[in-house]
Backbone as ProteinMPNN parsed JSONL, in Angstrom:
{"seq_chain_A": "MVLDPDDSSGASALMVLDPTALDSLADELESRESAVGFAVNFMEMLPERWRNIVTALKGESCDEARVSVLSLASSAAMTGACQLEFNLRRIDAALKAQRLSDAREIAGRLGSDVMGVVTSLRALLRSETLQGNSKDQ", "coords_chain_A": {"N_chain_A": [[6.891, 9.21, 28.557], [8.594, 6.319, 27.865], [9.422, 4.313, 25.311], [10.103, 0.461, 24.787], [11.74, -0.21, 21.799], [11.549, -2.611, 21.461], [9.522, -3.73, 22.553], [6.834, -4.723, 21.355], [4.099, -4.053, 22.308], [3.586, -1.591, 23.176], [3.276, 0.265, 20.889], [0.277, 0.296, 20.578], [-0.059, 2.304, 22.325], [0.335, 4.788, 21.239], [-0.009, 7.773, 19.712], [-0.667, 8.27, 16.45], [-0.154, 10.735, 15.225], [1.255, 14.036, 16.525], [0.221, 16.797, 17.178], [1.709, 18.964, 18.325], [3.917, 18.285, 17.29], [4.406, 19.819, 14.586], [4.512, 22.294, 15.909], [6.851, 22.892, 17.392], [8.562, 22.332, 15.31], [8.637, 24.048, 13.688], [9.248, 25.835, 15.369], [11.767, 25.318, 15.832], [12.719, 25.52, 13.211], [12.461, 28.29, 13.425], [10.25, 29.189, 11.631], [7.542, 28.9, 9.723], [6.387, 28.331, 7.55], [7.992, 26.887, 6.853], [8.363, 24.667, 7.973], [5.647, 23.865, 7.209], [6.259, 23.182, 5.14], [7.886, 20.96, 5.452], [6.398, 19.632, 6.725], [3.94, 18.553, 4.26], [6.294, 17.856, 2.12], [7.177, 15.308, 3.124], [5.125, 13.791, 3.831], [4.065, 14.12, 0.926], [6.085, 12.209, 0.017], [6.118, 10.21, 1.474], [4.864, 8.153, 1.288], [6.824, 6.197, -1.407], [8.45, 6.613, 0.345], [8.607, 4.408, 2.664], [7.672, 2.315, 0.71], [10.676, 1.84, -0.795], [11.635, 0.908, 1.539], [10.333, -1.694, 1.791], [11.355, -2.701, -0.149], [14.046, -2.96, 0.247], [14.143, -4.547, 2.058], [13.049, -6.825, 0.666], [15.743, -7.929, 0.015], [18.406, -9.122, 1.398], [20.095, -7.618, 2.57], [21.133, -5.889, 5.857], [22.155, -3.277, 6.15], [21.41, -1.525, 4.109], [18.565, -1.458, 4.314], [18.81, -0.313, 6.854], [19.639, 2.244, 6.624], [17.583, 3.21, 4.588], [15.454, 2.815, 7.316], [16.113, 4.263, 9.275], [16.902, 6.83, 8.515], [13.793, 7.488, 7.673], [12.759, 7.141, 9.843], [13.713, 9.455, 11.403], [12.425, 11.859, 10.327], [10.133, 10.689, 10.454], [10.199, 11.361, 13.332], [10.263, 13.943, 13.685], [7.762, 15.377, 12.613], [5.789, 13.855, 14.256], [4.894, 11.682, 13.774], [4.449, 9.357, 16.034], [3.826, 6.592, 15.763], [4.551, 5.722, 13.636], [6.772, 6.252, 13.706], [8.003, 4.523, 16.299], [7.357, 1.811, 15.313], [9.156, 2.177, 13.382], [11.491, 2.166, 14.779], [11.5, -0.196, 15.902], [12.127, -1.654, 13.682], [14.392, -1.582, 12.966], [15.7, -1.96, 15.287], [15.643, -4.882, 15.072], [16.625, -5.596, 13.203], [19.213, -4.586, 13.668], [20.014, -6.421, 15.317], [20.461, -8.456, 13.061], [17.845, -10.075, 13.081], [16.152, -9.944, 10.168], [13.351, -11.762, 9.636], [11.914, -10.756, 11.383], [12.21, -7.923, 11.554], [10.94, -7.612, 8.272], [8.16, -8.984, 9.576], [7.133, -6.933, 10.431], [7.11, -4.298, 8.943], [5.926, -5.417, 6.939], [3.228, -4.445, 8.579], [3.432, -2.14, 8.431], [1.999, -0.227, 6.281], [-0.82, 0.212, 7.404], [-0.09, 2.604, 9.621], [1.457, 4.538, 7.81], [-0.556, 5.395, 6.086], [-2.693, 6.081, 7.785], [-0.84, 8.284, 8.852], [-0.855, 9.825, 7.154], [-3.538, 10.5, 5.985], [-4.334, 11.541, 8.434], [-1.735, 14.168, 8.813], [-2.791, 15.493, 6.267], [-5.355, 16.242, 7.119], [-4.607, 17.845, 9.441], [-3.211, 19.812, 8.469], [-4.725, 20.696, 6.288], [-6.762, 22.156, 8.495], [-4.496, 23.903, 9.232], [-4.087, 25.085, 7.066], [-6.727, 26.619, 6.888], [-7.097, 28.058, 9.286], [-4.303, 29.828, 8.703], [-5.754, 31.145, 6.362], [-8.177, 33.242, 7.56], [-6.584, 34.13, 9.474], [-4.98, 36.059, 7.645], [-7.671, 37.541, 7.009]], "CA_chain_A": [[6.452, 7.765, 28.427], [9.521, 5.848, 26.954], [8.559, 2.854, 24.963], [11.088, 0.403, 24.415], [11.459, -0.944, 20.471], [11.626, -4.468, 21.12], [8.193, -4.41, 22.715], [5.404, -4.383, 20.961], [2.828, -3.679, 22.748], [3.775, -0.086, 23.58], [2.993, 0.46, 19.37], [-1.248, 0.909, 20.923], [-0.133, 3.515, 23.174], [0.59, 5.797, 21.048], [-0.783, 8.381, 18.386], [-0.731, 8.041, 15.28], [0.301, 12.192, 14.968], [1.648, 14.565, 17.876], [0.387, 18.111, 16.694], [2.388, 19.717, 18.198], [5.453, 18.395, 16.432], [3.992, 20.961, 13.511], [4.701, 23.79, 16.366], [7.635, 22.751, 17.32], [9.481, 21.897, 14.471], [8.384, 25.734, 13.352], [9.977, 26.656, 16.426], [13.247, 25.156, 15.491], [13.041, 26.174, 11.614], [12.256, 29.292, 13.037], [9.477, 29.188, 10.117], [6.056, 27.88, 9.994], [6.239, 28.282, 6.603], [9.009, 26.106, 6.232], [7.524, 23.819, 9.09], [4.934, 23.493, 7.249], [7.08, 22.689, 3.58], [8.805, 19.665, 5.125], [5.25, 18.033, 6.637], [4.751, 18.227, 3.252], [7.034, 17.407, 1.467], [7.102, 14.499, 4.162], [3.692, 13.06, 3.133], [4.106, 13.805, -0.592], [7.893, 11.017, 0.215], [6.032, 9.124, 1.884], [4.048, 5.991, 0.209], [7.091, 6.058, -1.676], [10.119, 5.378, 0.643], [8.06, 2.768, 2.988], [7.826, 0.99, -0.428], [11.508, 1.818, -0.858], [12.051, 0.361, 2.728], [9.883, -2.877, 2.131], [11.748, -3.456, -1.548], [15.129, -3.161, 0.664], [13.823, -6.063, 3.196], [13.444, -8.374, 0.277], [17.0, -8.123, -0.551], [19.379, -9.763, 2.456], [21.461, -6.617, 2.987], [20.526, -5.069, 6.598], [21.986, -1.822, 6.265], [21.06, -1.149, 2.696], [17.422, -1.296, 4.8], [18.736, -0.016, 7.881], [19.677, 3.541, 6.596], [16.038, 3.622, 4.508], [14.658, 2.916, 7.67], [16.704, 5.207, 9.908], [16.005, 8.448, 7.543], [12.481, 7.59, 7.636], [12.834, 7.1, 11.156], [13.665, 10.857, 11.777], [11.761, 12.512, 9.54], [8.536, 10.635, 11.031], [9.665, 12.233, 14.703], [10.069, 16.045, 13.009], [6.807, 15.818, 12.121], [5.204, 13.896, 14.92], [4.433, 10.44, 13.043], [4.827, 9.165, 16.754], [3.469, 5.341, 15.482], [5.816, 5.279, 12.895], [8.712, 6.04, 14.095], [8.131, 3.476, 16.586], [7.008, 0.709, 14.353], [10.542, 1.43, 12.137], [12.534, 1.978, 15.892], [11.351, -1.591, 15.646], [12.201, -2.593, 12.467], [15.775, -0.8, 12.937], [16.328, -2.986, 16.061], [15.345, -6.422, 14.788], [17.971, -5.702, 11.12], [20.211, -4.247, 14.371], [20.326, -7.647, 15.894], [20.446, -9.67, 12.621], [16.558, -10.368, 12.622], [15.714, -9.789, 9.099], [12.796, -11.72, 9.164], [11.307, -9.545, 12.458], [11.716, -6.761, 10.282], [9.889, -8.144, 7.125], [7.029, -9.146, 9.601], [7.011, -5.418, 11.626], [7.501, -3.631, 7.743], [4.707, -6.218, 6.384], [2.176, -4.13, 8.953], [3.536, -0.797, 8.266], [1.257, 0.085, 5.794], [-1.752, 1.21, 8.036], [0.521, 3.613, 9.985], [1.582, 5.452, 6.538], [-2.486, 5.64, 5.239], [-2.891, 7.152, 9.524], [0.22, 9.574, 9.155], [-1.319, 10.971, 5.801], [-4.777, 11.503, 6.731], [-4.042, 12.031, 9.731], [-1.385, 14.901, 8.552], [-3.758, 16.058, 5.686], [-6.39, 17.189, 8.222], [-3.916, 18.948, 10.516], [-2.091, 20.888, 7.085], [-5.869, 21.673, 5.9], [-7.018, 22.829, 9.92], [-3.303, 25.047, 8.942], [-4.278, 26.378, 6.022], [-8.013, 27.639, 6.735], [-6.586, 29.148, 10.304], [-3.948, 31.008, 7.918], [-6.456, 32.166, 5.88], [-8.653, 33.42, 8.669], [-6.172, 35.512, 9.818], [-5.161, 37.081, 6.845], [-8.623, 38.349, 6.344]], "C_chain_A": [[7.773, 7.525, 28.092], [9.549, 4.542, 26.507], [9.569, 1.937, 24.409], [11.093, -0.798, 22.891], [11.165, -2.75, 19.9], [10.237, -4.817, 21.307], [6.931, -3.937, 21.994], [4.248, -3.803, 21.268], [3.044, -2.466, 23.4], [2.942, 0.662, 22.464], [1.181, 1.287, 19.979], [-1.631, 1.795, 21.261], [-0.28, 4.952, 22.633], [-0.439, 6.713, 20.139], [-0.191, 8.157, 17.405], [0.197, 9.621, 14.906], [0.329, 12.634, 15.995], [1.55, 16.122, 16.901], [0.676, 19.07, 16.919], [3.739, 19.88, 17.389], [5.375, 19.922, 15.887], [5.0, 22.134, 14.437], [6.231, 23.586, 16.894], [9.224, 22.723, 16.742], [9.516, 24.079, 13.746], [9.013, 26.862, 14.419], [11.606, 27.091, 15.919], [13.616, 25.587, 14.511], [13.39, 28.014, 12.041], [11.306, 30.185, 11.686], [8.287, 28.766, 9.813], [6.331, 27.452, 8.616], [7.096, 27.015, 6.24], [9.181, 24.546, 7.498], [6.503, 22.884, 7.682], [5.086, 22.587, 5.476], [7.701, 21.36, 3.565], [7.874, 19.116, 5.588], [4.721, 17.864, 5.109], [4.203, 17.579, 2.214], [7.181, 15.836, 1.67], [5.991, 13.425, 3.649], [3.249, 12.673, 2.026], [4.986, 12.226, -0.456], [6.582, 10.654, 0.854], [5.496, 7.245, 2.207], [5.163, 5.356, -0.621], [8.688, 5.353, -0.602], [9.287, 4.671, 1.596], [7.6, 1.968, 1.704], [9.39, 0.774, -0.421], [12.197, 0.416, 0.406], [11.603, -1.354, 2.766], [10.677, -3.594, 0.682], [13.262, -4.193, -0.487], [15.014, -5.013, 1.499], [13.829, -6.903, 2.588], [14.282, -8.511, 0.223], [17.693, -9.236, 0.882], [20.323, -8.504, 3.181], [20.467, -5.671, 3.809], [20.779, -3.853, 6.34], [22.183, -1.152, 4.891], [19.388, -0.726, 3.922], [17.225, -0.665, 5.839], [18.618, 1.928, 7.6], [18.272, 3.94, 5.721], [15.259, 4.074, 6.043], [14.625, 4.123, 8.556], [16.036, 6.619, 9.228], [14.892, 8.277, 7.614], [11.759, 7.962, 8.958], [12.87, 8.893, 11.805], [12.979, 12.216, 11.327], [10.2, 12.322, 10.019], [8.716, 11.854, 12.736], [9.149, 13.901, 14.462], [9.023, 15.893, 12.663], [5.318, 14.953, 12.903], [4.327, 12.656, 14.486], [4.979, 9.575, 14.743], [4.874, 7.156, 16.591], [4.071, 5.101, 14.319], [6.877, 4.963, 13.053], [9.156, 4.817, 15.368], [8.336, 2.505, 16.56], [8.717, 0.836, 13.259], [11.493, 1.851, 13.256], [12.555, 0.19, 15.465], [11.535, -2.501, 15.263], [14.059, -2.586, 12.557], [16.452, -1.661, 14.009], [15.98, -4.241, 15.87], [16.434, -6.293, 13.6], [19.264, -5.027, 12.824], [20.791, -5.844, 14.528], [20.029, -9.003, 14.342], [19.003, -10.428, 12.161], [15.689, -9.972, 11.722], [14.294, -10.836, 8.673], [11.729, -10.807, 10.064], [11.333, -8.717, 11.618], [11.012, -7.168, 9.616], [8.87, -7.992, 7.935], [6.392, -7.759, 9.683], [6.48, -4.918, 10.233], [6.508, -3.644, 7.309], [3.808, -4.646, 6.961], [2.881, -2.515, 8.732], [2.49, 0.216, 7.389], [-0.47, 1.199, 6.045], [-1.156, 2.249, 8.289], [0.695, 4.274, 8.515], [0.634, 5.91, 6.06], [-2.257, 6.131, 6.921], [-2.096, 8.078, 9.472], [-0.631, 10.194, 7.981], [-2.497, 11.01, 5.842], [-4.975, 12.19, 7.422], [-2.903, 14.268, 9.318], [-2.165, 15.798, 7.437], [-4.635, 16.881, 5.97], [-5.781, 18.465, 8.883], [-3.35, 20.371, 9.188], [-3.321, 21.788, 6.715], [-6.486, 22.727, 7.241], [-5.65, 24.32, 9.388], [-3.749, 25.897, 7.887], [-5.711, 27.208, 6.332], [-7.818, 28.524, 8.227], [-5.702, 30.272, 9.983], [-4.693, 32.134, 7.67], [-7.353, 33.271, 6.528], [-7.654, 34.547, 9.507], [-5.895, 36.296, 8.927], [-6.214, 38.026, 6.377], [-8.725, 39.299, 7.635]], "O_chain_A": [[8.386, 8.584, 27.958], [9.703, 3.633, 27.324], [10.119, 2.437, 23.428], [10.589, -1.921, 22.907], [10.877, -3.497, 18.965], [9.657, -5.718, 20.701], [6.259, -2.918, 22.152], [3.529, -3.138, 20.521], [2.456, -2.438, 24.481], [2.091, 1.495, 22.774], [0.918, 2.482, 19.842], [-2.715, 2.34, 21.056], [-0.761, 5.941, 23.186], [-1.585, 6.322, 19.915], [0.981, 7.792, 17.493], [1.25, 9.49, 14.282], [-0.374, 12.06, 16.827], [2.436, 16.53, 16.15], [0.347, 20.083, 16.302], [4.382, 20.855, 16.999], [5.93, 20.911, 16.365], [5.958, 22.729, 13.941], [6.853, 24.605, 16.596], [10.348, 22.914, 17.207], [10.396, 24.915, 13.537], [9.19, 28.08, 14.376], [12.274, 28.107, 15.729], [14.732, 26.107, 14.483], [14.124, 28.793, 11.432], [11.52, 31.234, 11.079], [8.488, 27.581, 9.549], [6.516, 26.249, 8.428], [6.765, 26.246, 5.337], [10.076, 23.707, 7.606], [6.617, 21.71, 7.328], [4.357, 21.774, 4.906], [8.017, 20.685, 2.585], [7.86, 17.931, 5.253], [5.168, 16.823, 4.627], [3.18, 17.136, 1.69], [7.291, 15.093, 0.694], [6.244, 12.341, 3.123], [2.542, 11.708, 1.737], [4.438, 11.197, -0.853], [5.777, 11.288, 0.171], [5.619, 6.154, 2.765], [5.001, 4.154, -0.827], [9.46, 4.397, -0.673], [9.162, 3.657, 0.909], [7.122, 0.852, 1.908], [9.714, -0.365, -0.085], [12.905, -0.569, 0.197], [12.197, -2.18, 3.459], [10.611, -4.803, 0.459], [13.543, -5.389, -0.412], [15.605, -6.089, 1.422], [14.31, -7.945, 3.034], [14.373, -9.728, 0.382], [17.023, -10.249, 1.086], [21.07, -8.602, 4.155], [19.546, -4.988, 3.361], [19.805, -3.107, 6.243], [23.065, -0.322, 4.673], [19.292, 0.456, 4.253], [16.097, -0.303, 6.173], [17.83, 2.697, 8.151], [17.754, 4.995, 6.088], [14.658, 5.138, 6.194], [13.654, 4.864, 8.708], [14.973, 7.2, 9.446], [14.491, 9.44, 7.662], [10.767, 8.651, 9.199], [12.03, 9.339, 12.586], [13.02, 13.319, 11.872], [9.313, 13.175, 10.045], [7.928, 12.698, 13.161], [8.234, 14.64, 14.826], [9.049, 16.728, 11.759], [4.165, 15.135, 12.514], [3.141, 12.614, 14.811], [6.107, 9.102, 14.606], [5.734, 6.484, 17.159], [4.038, 3.908, 14.016], [7.661, 4.047, 12.806], [10.273, 4.304, 15.442], [9.141, 1.926, 17.289], [9.243, -0.08, 12.626], [12.616, 1.972, 12.766], [13.438, -0.436, 14.878], [11.419, -3.658, 15.668], [14.783, -3.525, 12.223], [17.589, -2.089, 13.81], [16.08, -4.84, 16.941], [17.01, -7.334, 13.281], [20.423, -5.342, 12.551], [21.781, -6.313, 13.966], [19.547, -10.123, 14.511], [18.926, -11.177, 11.187], [14.558, -9.637, 12.074], [14.022, -10.832, 7.472], [10.809, -10.21, 9.505], [10.414, -8.699, 10.799], [9.938, -7.284, 10.206], [8.199, -7.013, 7.608], [5.335, -7.465, 9.125], [5.26, -5.062, 10.168], [5.855, -2.623, 7.093], [3.645, -3.75, 6.133], [2.127, -1.746, 9.328], [2.224, 1.338, 7.82], [-0.995, 2.148, 5.464], [-1.353, 3.151, 7.474], [-0.428, 4.555, 8.096], [0.797, 6.983, 5.48], [-1.185, 6.732, 6.989], [-2.507, 9.044, 10.116], [-1.047, 11.328, 8.214], [-2.707, 12.203, 5.619], [-5.59, 13.254, 7.362], [-3.45, 15.337, 9.589], [-2.175, 16.992, 7.738], [-4.847, 17.964, 5.424], [-6.192, 19.625, 8.908], [-3.235, 21.589, 9.322], [-3.318, 23.019, 6.718], [-6.654, 23.928, 7.029], [-5.987, 25.496, 9.25], [-3.773, 27.127, 7.848], [-5.771, 28.396, 6.015], [-8.37, 29.622, 8.301], [-5.85, 31.384, 10.489], [-4.681, 33.285, 8.106], [-7.255, 34.354, 5.953], [-8.036, 35.593, 10.031], [-6.4, 37.41, 9.06], [-6.014, 38.995, 5.645], [-9.481, 40.271, 7.629]]}, "name": "protein", "num_of_chains": 1, "seq": "MVLDPDDSSGASALMVLDPTALDSLADELESRESAVGFAVNFMEMLPERWRNIVTALKGESCDEARVSVLSLASSAAMTGACQLEFNLRRIDAALKAQRLSDAREIAGRLGSDVMGVVTSLRALLRSETLQGNSKDQ"}
């Protein structure tokens, strides 16, 4: 399914976290451990990165905000944070079109995306650890 970042109606059709993304990342990195490490770092840094976007959007520099948004969107894609990535792409589209107020409005709703990703990623990583431990025994 291709979703248009300018159309907010597609966001509700997206899952918070695609659990197959970790498998894809592990294949790409040729290391399950590296993929899990990336996901853990992403999860730990996510709240601060979200706050950085909100702070950047309080200013008037669309360029500074876009750098933060695009960086986080790329990491979100790699970890399978579908809904978060979609909304970040919507913010980027608004910034690209110089619609700062639209970008701020969307960013104001990112908190629930961030919390959903952290919760889902924790559960996925917990099950990953449990599976790893059962394979070791």
